[in-house]
N, C-alpha and C positions, 0 to 999 in steps of 0.2 A: 490261824484258827481262832474263832471267837472265844472269849472267856465266858460268855453267857451260856445258859442252858441250851442244848440243841433244840432246833425248831423243826418240827415234823409237819407233814401235810395234814395229819390229823388235827394238830393244834391250830392250824390255819383255818379249820372249819370244814374240811373235806374228808369224810370217812367212807372209803369205798366198801368197807364191811357192812355199812348201813345201806348204801346205795345199790350195790350189786344184787342183793336178794330181790329187790323190787324189779330190777331188770329181768331177772330170771323168771319171776312170776309173770311179768308182762309178756315175755317171749312165749311162755306156755299157752297163755290165753290167745296170743296172736296166732300161734300155729294152728289153733282150732278153727280159725277163719279161712284158712287156705282153700278149703273145699269150695268156697264161693267162686273161685276162679274157674272152676269146671263149667259153671253156668255160662261163661263167656267163651268157652272153648280153649281156655288156657290152663296152665298149671305152674306151681311154684318149683323152683330149684331148691329142694329141701336142704341141701348142703349149705345154702346161703343163710339159713336161720342161724343167728348168732355170729355171723360175719359182719363186716363193716358196712355192707350194702345188701339190700334184698333183691333177689333176681327172679324174674317171671319168664317162663318159656311161652312165647307167643307164636311159635311155629318156625318161621324162617330165621329168627334170631331171638336173642334174649333182651329184655329190658331190665335195667338196674336202677334203683332209686335210693335216695338217702336224704335225711334232714338232720342238720347239725346246728347247735347254738354256739356262739363264740365264747360266752362266759364273761369273765370279769376283766378282760384286758382293756375294755373301754374305760374302766375306772382309772387305770394308769394314764391313758391318753388324756382324760379330763384333768387329772392333777398336773400333768406335764404342760398342758395348755395354760393353766393358771401360772405356773412357774416360769414359762419361757415365752408365752404369747404365740406359740406356734400350734398349728393344727396337725395332728398325727392321724387323722381319720382316713386318709387315702390308704395308709398302711393297714389300718384297722379293717377296712373293706376287704383288702387282700386276705387278711387273716380269716375273715368270716367265710369267704369263698373257699379258701384252702381247707377249712374244716370239713366241708362237704365234698369237694372234688377229690381230696387226698384219700378220703374213705371210699368214694365211688370206684376209683381206679383199682382198688385192691382186688376186685373180682374180675378184672379184665375188661372193664367197660371204657368206652370212649365217651367222655362227658359231652352232653348235647345241649341241655337247657338248664339254666340256673334261675331260681326264683328268690326274691328278697323278702325278708321279714324284718322290718325296722319298727320296733315298738318303743315309743318315747313316753316319758313320764308326763308329758303335756305338749300342747301344740307349740309352745315357745321354743322347744328344742330345735324345731325345723326353721325357726326364725333367724338363727345364727347362720348367715349366708356362707361365711368362710368354711365353717365346719360341715355344713350340709353339702356344699359343692365339692368339698374334698372327698366326702363319702361317695358321692355319685361318680366322680372322676376315678377314684381308686377302684370302685366296683367294676366300671367299664374296662379299665386297664387290665384287671385280673381276668375278666371274661375274655379279653383279646388274647392274653397270654395262653389261656387254656383252650382257645378256639371254641367257646361256647356261646350260645345265644342267651341274652338276658331276657327272659320271657315276661317278667312283670314282678309284682310283689304286693305287699301289704304294709301300710304305714299308720298303724293305730296310735292314738294318744291315750295312754292307759293310766291316767292319774289315779292314785290310790293303789295301784298294782305295781307299776314301775315308779321308782323314786323320782321326784321332781328334779329336772335337770339332767337325768340319766337316760340311756337308751339301751335296750336289749336287742341284740342283733343275731339273726339266724339266716341260714340259707338252705334251700333244698336243691337237689340236683338229680336229673334224670339222664341216663346214658344208654347206649346200645352196646351189646356184645355181638359183634357181627364181623366176621363169621363166628359161628358158635364155638369154634376151636379156641377162641380167645378166653373162654370161661376159665377163671382161676379161683377155685374154691378149695384147693388143696387135695383134690382126688389124685393128682399126679405126684404130690409131694412124697419124698421117700429118702431112705438112706443113700448117701452119695451126693445129694444135692448140695450146692454151695449157697452160702448166705452172703449177699452183697448188701452193704449198708450205705445209704445215701446221706450226705451231710445235712444237718439242720442249719438254719440261719440264726439260731438263737434259742430262746425258750419256746418259740412258737406261741401257742395259745393254751398250753397245758402247764399247770403249776403256778398260775398267776395269783391264786389265793395265798400260797406260800410266799411268793415274791413280794406281794403287797404287805404282808405281815412283817417280812424282813425289813422293809423300808422304814418301818416304825422304829427299828433298832438303830438305824444308821444316823449319826449326828447330822449329816446333811441330806438325809432322806434320799429322794430320787435324784438329787443333784450331786450325789457322791460319785466321784470319778472312779471307774473300775479299770480304766487304762487311759493313757494320755489323750485328752480331748473328747472322751466318751463318758457320758454320765450313765449311772445305773438306769435311770428312766428311759433314756434314749436307747440303750442296749435292749431293755425289755421290749421296746416297741419296734424292734426290727421285724418287718413283715414275715409271716410264715412262708417257707419255701413252697412253691407249687410244683408238684411232681408229675403232673399229667404229660408235659412235654417229653419226659423221659420214657414213660410207659408207651406213649405213642411211637416214639423213635425206636424203641425196642421191637415193637411189632413190625414196623417197616423194615427192620433189619433181620426179620425172621426169627426173633427170640420170643418165645412164649413162656412167661414165668409160671412156675409150678404153684407158687403161692406168693402173696404179698401181705405185709403188715404195716399199718400206719402207726408209728410210735408216738402215741399221744398219752391219754390218761393211762396210768399203771406203768409208765415208763417202759423199760426194756422187757418187763414181764409180758408185753404184747407179743414178743417173739414166740410165746407159748400159746398163742390164740387158737391154733388149729387143734381139734380134739384128738388127733392121732397120738399114739404113744411113741414118741420119737425124742431123741436127745439132740439138742442144738448146742454145738461146741464152738465157742468164739475164741479165736486165737489172736485177733487183731482188734484193738479197741480204738476207734477214731478219737482224735484230740477233742477235748471239751472246748466249746466256745467260751469266750472270756466271761460272759455273763453267767453261764452255768457253773463255771469254776468258782466265780465270786460267790454265787448263792450257796454252793455246797460248803465253802469255807466259812462264810459268815453265819450260816445257819447251823454250823457244827455237825453236819451230817456225815456219817461214814459212807463208804462207797455203796454198800448194800441199800441203804435208805435212799441215797441219791438216784441210783439206777432203777429203783423200784417206783420212782415218782416222776423223774424228768427224762427228757430225751438224751441228755448228756452228749450231744454232738451228732447223734444219728436220728434223723427224722422219719426214715422210711426204710423198710427191709424188703428185699426181693430175693426169693428163693428160685434158683435156676439150675439147670444141668451144669455139672462141674465144668464141662468143656465150653460153656457159654459165659462163665463167670467173669473172666478178664475183659471180654468184649462188652459185657453188660456194664461194668464199671467205667469203661472208656466211653461208651455211649452217653452215660450220665455226665461224665466230665465234658463231653462235647456239647451237652445241653447247658453247661454252666454250673453244674452241681457236682462237687467232689464226691467220690465214692471209693469204697474199699471192699475187696474180697476179704471178708472178716471171719468166716467160719464155715462149718459144714454140718450137715444133718447126718445123724448116725442112728442105727437101730439101737433100741434100749428103752429104758423107762422115760417117761415124759419129764424132761428137765432142761433147764438152760444153764450151761456152764460157761461163765465168763472167766476163762482161765487166767489172763493177766492180772485180774483183780481178786482172784480166789473167791468168786461169788457163785452161789448156786441158788436157782429158783426152781421149785418143783411145781407140779400141777396144783398143789394146795395153795400156791401163791397167786393164782389167777382163777377166779370163778366167774365166768361170763355166760355160762349156759346152764 
């Protein structure tokens, strides 16, 4: 454990208590626009408001859509490029697509089209052929993994808005929920359901502000070894896991999740995302990835702080009927992603109980609606 003062996400410049109220205000304004869909003969799925993707009923099927920004992980890639001479932007491309695709699939959608938004601080960014080509190659490879079409995108040079030499990456994704029975917005979620947790590949793209702040404390910075032959910077840049192959395989196997949660911002508190008053009891905690264990120890975070901020080894949660739990975990493993039947849903007050760590999160710990 570090002897320095503990480092929190707040101190790294990210305060969800300030961000979340704006989100709630925006959601309320956005909800008032849903009536416009009626003019086109369509309607919204109201239960998707406040979920990770928005769903529209177009008659024979549903359309889901999402837009997501990568965040500050590119800054780590830039610093590691200076230190090692290597480009990490193929992985950064996968991270960006994962931000959108992993959100889209929570509502039961099959990803169909991805659009790119690459906003650079100046035209010179695109002149670095190695970096630019790595971004393109990584973007296509992630699209191939998710079986989505790359429809197009926007590549503005925004000097004065984006810092010179930097790039802001985002992706939007549109998908289909077809047949309609695949819709997963929690209406079937209830007591007795099992909670299956899917392994993360590392920090993913959440918590990077904290991770970058921590690098300033380390004598060797990003080149600090966290395990033999693996530096802190390399571990941070492990690409985010893509979970759509798992959700597609589940449907083909006849398993329809009752709910899904992408464990990103707010860490494990995301397991409380659905508005229902239910208790989520975790009896099995997946092992932490090496980089997350390192961050927790070096930042001096207790378990409650760490699990409220980072994915801590679990990047995605799937809530299924108890009889489907073991098969769900095995299907994920068959797709190359480790999984655990980690807990169950119970009747009771809205709370998350991580029993092995003696952690409790209540509905007051997550305000997204």
